[in-house]
N, C-alpha and C positions, 0 to 999 in steps of 0.2 A: 660740575667742578670746572673752574676757569683756569686754563693753563696758558702760560705765555711761551712764545717761541724761543728756542735756544735753551741751553742748560739741560740738566738731567730730567727735569719735570715736564719736558715737551713730548715725551713718548706717548704713543697711542697703541693700546692693545686691541687685538682682533676681537670683535664683538662689542666694542664701545658703542654706547647709545648716546646720541646727541639730544640733549634735553631742550636746548633753545638755539635759535639762529643756525649757523652752519659751521662746518669745520673743514679746514684745508690741511691735507696731509701730503707731504712730499716723501716718497719712498725712494731711497738710494741704497743699494746693496753692493758692497764690494766683497769679494771672496774672503772669508775668514773674519770680516769686520761686522757682520750682522749681530744683532742682540743675542740671538740663540747661539750663534757660533762662539761669541765671547763667554756666554754662560757655560757652554759645554767645555770649553778650554779651561776655564777656571775650576770647574768641578773635577775634571780629570787631573788637574794639578794639585788638588787638595788631598791631604792625607792625614788621618787621625793618628795621634801619638799614643803610646802606652802610658797609662797613669803611673806616677811614682809608686803608689801603693801596690799596684799590680806587679811592677818590676821588683820591688822590695820583697814581696811575698814569694815570688818565683825564685829569686836568689836564695832566700831563707830556706825554702823547702829543698832546693837542690843541694845547698850547702849542708844542711842537717842530714840529708840522706847519704851524702858522700862521707861525712864525718863518722856517722854510725856504721856505715858499711866498712870503712877502713878499721874502725875500732873493733868491730866484731870479727873481721877477717884475721886480724893479728892475734886474737885470743887463742886460736887453735895452735899455732906454732909455739907460743909461749907456754901453753898448757903441756904440750908434748915434751918440750925441752925441760920443764920443771919436773915432770914425772920421771924422765930418764936420768936427770941429774940427781934427784933425791932417791930414786929407786923405790918410790912408794907412792900411794894414791893412784888415781885413775884420771886419764885425760878427759877433757870435756868432749861430748859427742857432737857430730854435725847437726843432729836433730835439735839439740839444745841451742846451738849457735843460730840456726835458722829461725827457731822460735823467738830467740832473743832479738834478732834483727827485725822481725815482724813487729815486735812490741815497741822497739825503740825508734824506728823510722817514723816520721810525722804522719802516721796513718789517720789519726783523729781529725786533724784539720783537713787533710787531703780528702777524707771521706765525706766531710761536711760542706766543702766548698760548693758542690753542685746543689745541695739543699738550700744553702744561703742564696745562691743565684736564682733558683726557682722561686723562693719566697719573695725575693725582690720583684720579679716579674709579676707574681700574683698580686702583690700590693699595688703595683702600677695598674693592673687590670681592674682592681677594686676602685681605683680613681679614674677609670675610663681612659687609661693611657696604655697603648700597646708598645712594649719595648721589644726590640729585635733580639736582645740577649740579656742575660743577667749581668754581663760585663758592662753593658751600657748603663744599667741602673747603678752598679757599683762605682762607675766613673763619676756619676753625679755627686757621690759623697766626697770626692777629691776636688770638686770644683772650687776655685777661689776667685773667679771673675764671672759675673752674670751680665749678659747683654740682653736688654729688654727694649722692645719697641715702645715708643711713647704712646701712640694712638691705640686705645683699647686696652692697654696694659697698665700704664701709669696714669693716663687720663681716661675720661669716659668716652672720648672719641667723637663727641659732638660739642660744638661751642654753644655756650649758654650765656644769656645776658646776666651780667654781674653788677653793673652800676650805671646810673645816669649821671653824667657830668655836665651840668648846664654852663652856658656861656654867660658872660657878664650881663647883669640886668635881667636874667631869665630865671624863673623859679624852677626847681627840680621837678615839681609836679606838672608844670606846663610842658617841660621836655618829655616827661613820661607819658603824658596824654597824647602828644603828637606822635611819639614813637609807637604807641599802641595803635593809634589810628592807621599809621602806615604799614602795620604788620597784621591787620585783622584778616586779610586774605592770604597772608604768607604762610604756607604750610610747611616750610622748612623748620628744622629744629631750632634754628636761631630765631626765626620769626615768632614761633610759638613761645619761646622762652621770654621774649620781650613783652608779649601780652601778659604772661603769667607774672613777671617781675613787677610790671606796672600795677597789676591787681593786688599783689602782696604788699607793695610798698605804700601805695596811696589809695587802695580799695577802689581803683578805677574799674567800673563795671565793663565787661567785654560787650561791645556793641556789634551789630550786624550791618554789613554794607547795604543790604536791601532796605533796612529801616532808615538809613542815612541818605538813601538815593545817591550812593557813591559809586565811583568807577575805579576798580583796582588797576593799578599800573604794574605789570609784572617786571621782574628783573630780566635784563638782557645783557649779553656780553659786551654790547656797545655802550650802553648807558651806565652799566654797573650800579644801577639804582633800582629801587622799587618804591611803591607808595600808593597813594589814593588821591583821587580828584573828587572834592566835595563841591560841585558846581564850579565856580571860578577859583576856589581855594585849592592849592596844590601842596600836598604834604609828601615829602620824599625822605628816604634814608638810603645811605649807600657809602661807597668808598670815599675817603677824604678828597682825593684828587678829582674824582668824578663830580662830587657835590660842589667843589670849589669852581670847576668849570661851569657847572649849571647855574650857580649863583651869580658869577661874574658875567655870564652871558645875558642874564636878565637885568644887569646893571646895579646889582646890590654888592655890598662890601662883604668880604670874608674875614671875620675877626681874627686878629693875631692870637687871642686867648684860645680859640678853638684849635689853631695850629699847634699851640703849646700842649693842649690836652691830647691831641692825636699822637704827638711824639711821646708824651708821657705814658700813654696806654701801650704803645708799641714797645717801649723799653721794658715794660712789665711782662712782655710775652703774650699780651692779649691783642685782639683785633678791634680797631676803632670803627664805628659806624657813625657818620655825621647825619644829624636830623635837621631838615630845613622846612619851614612852614611859610608859604607864600613869599619866598625869597629871603626870609629872615632865618639865619642860622641859629638854632636853639641850643645846640650842644652836641655831646658825644655819648653814644651808648657803647659801653665796654663789653665785648664778647670774650668770654674766657673759656678755654678748654679745661673743664674742672678736673683737678687731680682727685683720684679716687680716695675715699675716706679710709683711713687706716693704713694706706700704702707706705706712708713715711715711717710709721712704727715698725712695719715689716722689714723695711730696709735697714732700720736700726738693729733688728734682730739678726739680720744677715751680716751686718757689720761686726756684731759680737762674735759671730761664727767665723770671722776672718774672711768673708766674701766681699769682694769689691763689686759694686753695682754700676753699670754703665748704660745710660739711656741712648737709644739710637733713634734719630728723627731726621726727617727731611726739612725741618724748619731751619731758618737762618740762625746764626750763632747767638744773636741777641735774644730771640724768642726761646731758643733751646736753653740758654743759660738761666733765664728767669724761671722756666718750668722745672729745670733740674734743681734749682735752689729750693723751690717750694716743695718738690717731691722728696728731697733729701737724698738724691743719688750722689754717688762719689764722683762721677765724671759723665761726660756726654760726648756723642759724636753727632755734629750738626751737618746738614746738607749731605746726608749719607748716600753714597752710591754703592753698587755691588762690589766694585774694586776697593772702595774705602773700608767697607765692612770686612772683606777678606784680609786686607792689609792690617787692620786693627787686631784681628784675631791672631794672625801670625806674629805680630809684634808682641802680644801678651805671651804667646806660647814660647817664643824665643827667650823670654825672661823666666821660663820654667813654670809658668802658670797654666792652669787648666780652665778652659772657657766653655760656658754653656750659653746657648741662645735659642730663641724661638723664631719661626718664620713661616710664611704661608705662600709666598710668591716665587715665581721662577727666578726673579732677581735675588732672592735669598738663598737659592740652592748652593752657590759656591761657598758662602759663609757657613751654611749648615753642614756641608760636606767636610769642611775644615774643623769645625768646632768639635770639642771632645764629647759634649752632650748636646745633641741637636734635636729639638722638639718641633716637628712639623704639625701644622694645624690640619685637621681632617677636612676643613672647608677650603684648604689651599690647593695649589696645583700638584699634579703628579710628580713634577720635577722636584718640588720641595719635599714631598713624602719619601721619595727614593733617596734623596740626599741625607735626610735625617736618620737617626737611629731610634727615634720614638715618634709615635703619632698620637696626638691628643684628640680623642673622638669628640670631645666637647668644644674643641676649638677655643679654649680659654687660655690666652697667653700667660695670665698670672699663675697658672698651674705649675709653671717652671719652678716657682719657689717651693711648692709642695714636693716636686720631684727631687729637688736638692735635699730637702729634709728626709725623704725616704732613703735617698742615697747615703746620707749621713748615718741613718740608723743601720743600714746594711753594712756600712764601713765599720761602725763601732761593734756590730755583732761579729764580723769577721775578725776584728782585732781582739775582741774578748776571747773568742774561741781559739785563736792562734796562741794567745798568752796561756790559756788553759792547756793547750796541746803541748807546748814546749815545757811548761812546768810538769806536766804529766810524764813526759819522756825522762826528765831529770829524776823524778821520784821513782819511776819504774826501774831506772838503771841502778839506783842505790838500794832498791828493795830486792831486786833479783840477783845481782852479782854476788853478794855474800853467800846466799843459799845455794846458788847454782854452781859455784866454783869452790865450795868448801871441801869437796873430795880431792881437788887438785891442790888447793892452798888451805890447809886446816886452820891457819891463822885468821882467815876471813870470818870464821864463826863468831869472832868477837864483835864483828860489825852486823851480825844477823840479829838486829834488835827485834824483829818481828817473830823470830823463832819458828820459821816455817818448817813443815814436817820433813821435807826432803827437797833435793834439787829438782826432781821431777815435779813435785808438787808446786814448787816456786814457779817453774816455767809454765806449767799448765794453768795455774791460777792467773798468771800475768796475761796469757793468751786469752783466757775467758774474759778477764776484766777488760782487755783491749777491745774485744768485740762488743761487750755490753755497754761500755762508755759511749761508743759512737751512737748506738741505738738510743741511749738515754739523752744524748745531746741533740738529737734530730728535732724534737719539739721546740727547743730553745732556738735552734737555727732557723726554723720556720716562723716562729713567733717574732723573733728578733729581740735584741737587748734594747731596753728603753733608752732613747737618745735624749740627752739634755744639752741645751746650748751652753756648754762650758768650754773653757780654753783647752788647748792640747795638753798642757801640763797637768791640769786637773783631771782630765780623762785618763791620762797615763797612770796617775797615782791611784785612781779608782780601779782601773783594770788590774794593776799589780796587786792591790789589796784584796779584791774580791776573787778574780779569776787566777791570778798568779799564786796566791797563797792557797786558794782552793785546789788548784791543780797539783800543788805539792802534797797536800794532806789526803786528798781523796784516794789516790792509788794505794797508799799504805793501808788505809782502812779497808778498801775494797778487796785488795789482794789477800789480806789476812782473813777476811770473812769468807772468801771463796776457798782459801786453803783449809779453813776449819770445816766448811761444808763438804769438801772432797774427802777429808779425813774421816768425818762421821759416816759418810756413805761408803767408806772403804774403797774409794776409786783410785787411791794412790798408796 
């Protein structure tokens, strides 16, 4: 990898192997300004926020508990006052009130939350992802901004030859033949892709340097070219500026058409390689980092789910914009630095959004520590793993999309069971109160539509039903409600229809059946 001095991409990591020529590194360390110092400071300053769904559920559970506690507590003085005033009937007992409170407070969803979280972690393990907690998986369901690294996630991660663009008066096959000759001994992915493209496009047979009595000229950081010498014939390919200097030094002209082609390829987000044969510039080979197949459709699905996708890349803005347009992402961050990533995440979070991202390097640690859902690669550094709240054992950055889908399923499961639990409480209230307080308020018998045997039977049946319904719902909590990529309004309507209506009807049926069973067995 060739890096120029200055800028963010001039850093050298310990253990770097020099493949050609030599490398000069100047190390200057000021207290608190070293790379590791900056990373530690940013990680320590990062803090994850609670998800809106988590906050809403906590408030709901606390509010319902307080409301039902106050409602139950006030029933005793009202009952005592009514009995003393009418001088008839009997007041409700403490046992009945305690049983009523146990049935009414949101015990159903409270008892199932742990099962839902464990199920989410289990699904992550099935996908070879270790989650630090069920909360981390649930947070993935609330994500509405997805930060994805370009290399290896959106693109294949290695540039491939995509097209031969000949100069004026040069046939495309002639350019392809010379480009293949210059790449026969080039073992880089780019070099092999040129050989393959020439064979595919023009059926040019791969030749061997030994048979041609050729000498391979390797790439160096100084020449920025590689090629082959066939006796006195020199075939070269390389960076446009390097080839231009090489051609002009030999006294040949560098065509304006080729300069135009180089600029055109760069604007498309690709890398241009200029091919020259014995001083004559034949044209340009376009190297393109191929966008993964089907990734654009997946981004479309995420967009339907209300998730904004942002590509993170170290490329310049021109290249980044071209790849982002082809991949179909909503936005991109070019020339990304650790500080820029952290700033972008905080900017989204300040707008009330929840952010998910992947990373594998120490420079990703601050952003991972700040992100609401942070997936570190198993092949990454220890700093990245400790900063994230999930570790992907397969080191597959695209798995973040699957994690979001699992989180969405976990979220819809929790929402469905919460809807069922609240509807359950309402139904139990109207099923129990008329029978349990008929001795204090005889007029309530008119509302006892289920005609339960007695107040004791009503309370006992409700308590038994309350215990059984949690057990019955555990398989659903573990399996999860099937998630469909629908809008929030459609999901809400479906939840209210299935789990809201079901939560209202099931308690009436269940309590009545239990009351009948208790009566038959003469337990009440």
